[in-house]
N, C-alpha and C positions, 0 to 999 in steps of 0.2 A: 504378954505384951500386946497392946492394942494398936490399931493403926496410927494413932496420934504418936505413940511412943516410937513406932517405926519411922514415921515421917520425921520426927525430931532427930533421930539417930543418923538417918540418911541425908537429910536435906537442911540440917541446921535449924529446924523448927519453922520452916515456911508455912504460913498459916492457910493458905488457899490451895486446895488440891489441884484446881485447874491450872494454876501457876506451875506447880510441880510437873504436871503432865506436859505443859509447853516446854519447860526447861529440859526434861527428859527427851522430848521429841527433837529439840534443837541439838542436843548432844549426839542423838542417833544419827541425824542428817550429817552434822559436821564430821562425825567418826566415819560415816560411809564415804564421804568425799575424800577425807584424809586417807583412808585405807586404799582407795583406788589410785589416787595420785601419788601417795607415799610409796605403794608397791611399784608403781611404774618407775619413778625416779630412783628407786632403790636398785633397779638393774644397772642403771649407769654408775651408781655409787660403788657397786660391787666390781664392775668392770674397770673402774678407775682406781680401785684399791683405796677407797676413801671412807670406809666404814668408821675409822677413828675420827675423821673430820666431822661426822654427824654428831658425835658426842661433844666434840669441842665447840661447835656452833650452838648446841643446846645450852651449854653453860652460860655463855654470854646472852642468849635469848632469855634464860632464867634470870639473869642479873637485870636485864632490861625490863622484864615484867615486873620483878620485885621493886625496882625503882618507880615504875609507874603506879604500882599499888601504894607505895609510900606516899607519893606526892598526889595521889588522887586523880590520876588520868587513866585513860583506857588502857587496860593490861595488854590487849592484843597490839596496840601501837607500840608499847614498850618492848614487847617480844620481837616485833619486826625490826625495830631500830637495833636491838642487840644482835639479832640473827644476821642481819645485812652487814653490820660492822664486822662481825667475826668471819663471815664468808668473805668479805672484801679483803681482810687482812690475810686470811689463809690463801685465797686465790692469787693475791698479788705477790706475797712473799714466799709462798711455798710451791714454787713451780716444780721443784724436784721433790720426790717422796721423802728423802732424808730431811730436807728443810722443812717440809710440810708437817712431818710428825713432830719435830722439835718445837715448831710454832704452836701446834695444837697442845702439846704438853705444857707450854707456858701459858696458854690462854685459859685452859680448863681450870686450874686452881684459882687463877685470878678472877674469872668470871663467877666461879662458885662462891669464893670468898666475898665478892661484892654483893652477891645475891643474899647470902646469909646475913651480911651486915645490914642491908636494907630491910630484911624481914625482921631482924631483931629490933630495928627502930620502928616497925609498924605496930600500932596498937589496936588494930581492928580485929575482926573475927579470925580465930586461929585456923578455921576451915579454909580461908582464902590463902593463908600462907602454905598450908599443907598441900593444897591442890596444885600449887606451882611446881611442886617436886614429884608428886605421885599421881596427879590427875584427879578429877571429881566428876561424878555423873552429871551434875547440874552446873557445870562450869561455863556453859555458853549461854549468854543472855540473848534474848530475841534480836536486840539491835546488833549484837555481834556476829549472829550467824550469817547474815548477808555478807559481812566483811570477810568472814572466813571462807565462804564459798567463792567469793570474787578473787580473794588471794590464791585460792587453790586453782581457779579457772585461769588466772593469768599466768601462774607457774606452769600449768598444763599446756597452755597455748605456746608459751615461750619454749617449752621442752620440745613440742612438736615442730616448731620453726627451726630449731637447731639440731634436730635428732640426728640426721645423717652426718653432718660434720663432726658433731659431738661423738657419735658412735665410732666413727672412723678414727678420731683422735684418741678415743678410749682403748681401742683394740690395738692400734699401731701408730703411736704418736710421731715416730720418726718418718714413716711414709706420709702421714698426714701433713706434716710440715713441708716435706719435699714436694708435695702436690699442691702447695699454696693455701693450705687451710690455715686461717688466722687462729692458731692453736691458743695464743694467749687470750685473745677476745673471747673465744668459745669457752675456755676454762673459766674466766671470770663471770660470764653469763650464766654458765651452769652453777657456779658457787652462789650467785645471787638467787637463783631460782631455788636452789637447795635451802638457802637461809629462809626463804618465804615459807617453805613447806615445814621446816623445822619450827618456826614460829607458830604455825598452826598446831603442829604436834604437841608442843609444849603445853598448849592450852588445853588439850584433850587428854593426853596420857602422862604429862608431867616431864619435867626436864631430865630426870634421871633414867627414864626408860624409853626415850624416843626411838632408840635402835630397834625396838620390837616391832615398829611399823615401818621403818625406813631401811632396814637391813635385813631382818629375818625373813619376811616374805620373799624378797628377791633371792636371798641365799637358798631358800627352799625350792623355789621355782627352778633354779639353775641346777638342782640336784636331779630333777627328772625331765627336763626339756633343754634343747639346745638351739632351737630355731629362733630367728630374729623377731618373729611375732609371737610364738607360743610362750616364750620366757616372760616378756612383759605382761601378756594377758594373764598367765598364771600368777605372776607376782601381784598383779592388781587384784586379782580374785582372792588370793591368800590375805592380802591386806585388808580387803573389804570383810571378809569373814572374821578375821581377828578383831577388828575395831568394832563392827556392829555386834558380833557375838559377845564380846566382852562387855560391852555397854548393856546389852540386854540381861546378861547374867548378873551384872552388878545392880541392876534395878531390884532384883529379887533378894539381895543380900545386903549387909551392912559394911562390907569392905570397899576400899577405893576401887576405882575401875581398873587401874593398872595391873594388879595381879591377875585379873581375868584376861586381859588383853595379852599379856606377856605369856600366860600359860597356854592359850589357844595358839599363839604364833609359834611357841616352841614345840608343841605337840605337832603342829603341821610340819615344821622343820624336821622333827624326828621321823615322822612317817615318810616324807619325801627322801630323807637320807637312807632310810632302810630300803625303799624302792630302788634308789639309785645304785646302792651296793649290791642288791640282788641282781639288777640288770648287768652290772659289771661282772658278776660271777657267771652269769649265763653266757655272756660274750666271751669270756676267757675259756670257758669249758667248750664252747662251740669251735673256737679257734684250735 
């Protein structure tokens, strides 16, 4: 198989190698930003026991992206609209964990069903449809990269602005409410920020596997660290390594990017889990 065959298999027959390199570079940059911000916000997702919500938001984000693809508008815009709509519904109606899980359980099949309907009506390239579910190396166009970075930067800035009350509400919601923290507003703000990051993640890794970058890195970091600084830093690092490493490996193969990202993320989690278990045994034996 020569380079033309490889390029056709990986990139849908793009004719200009310079364009291919630009598209791959765009995806690497977008993946790096997503890994850092996704790992950071994932810490709060874990602390608030909202891993299931990430998947629920991703399904409506997928539906929005599929609708945008069908009518011929920007896919990132469709993803954002779907994500924010889902985040607002979950944040507003799901104040309690039991209500939240039931709402997410209702939204997930609805969003997935809508997305599949829109994709079945779309008569364009099959690679475009497939990438919304499982990601694609060259899914980020040059014009979209700036928007993805801006979205991630806005989400990061918003997260930093509400970090202290949000963390307080995540760890002890009753005390936070008693101290005057506007828990409802903080929760809604967090859900909107989470929706923005999920929209970016859907564009990179696909709707089905967003938890590999928004949940797994944070879960791994919490296995080996406990500090308020060390956990977010490690989670961001793990997310960065998973995203960038997966994209770079996918460049050398013909598989979608998502299996590489999910595998790296899972291996990091297994290693951290093993380290945490070993530390626990050492502490118990010393006691």
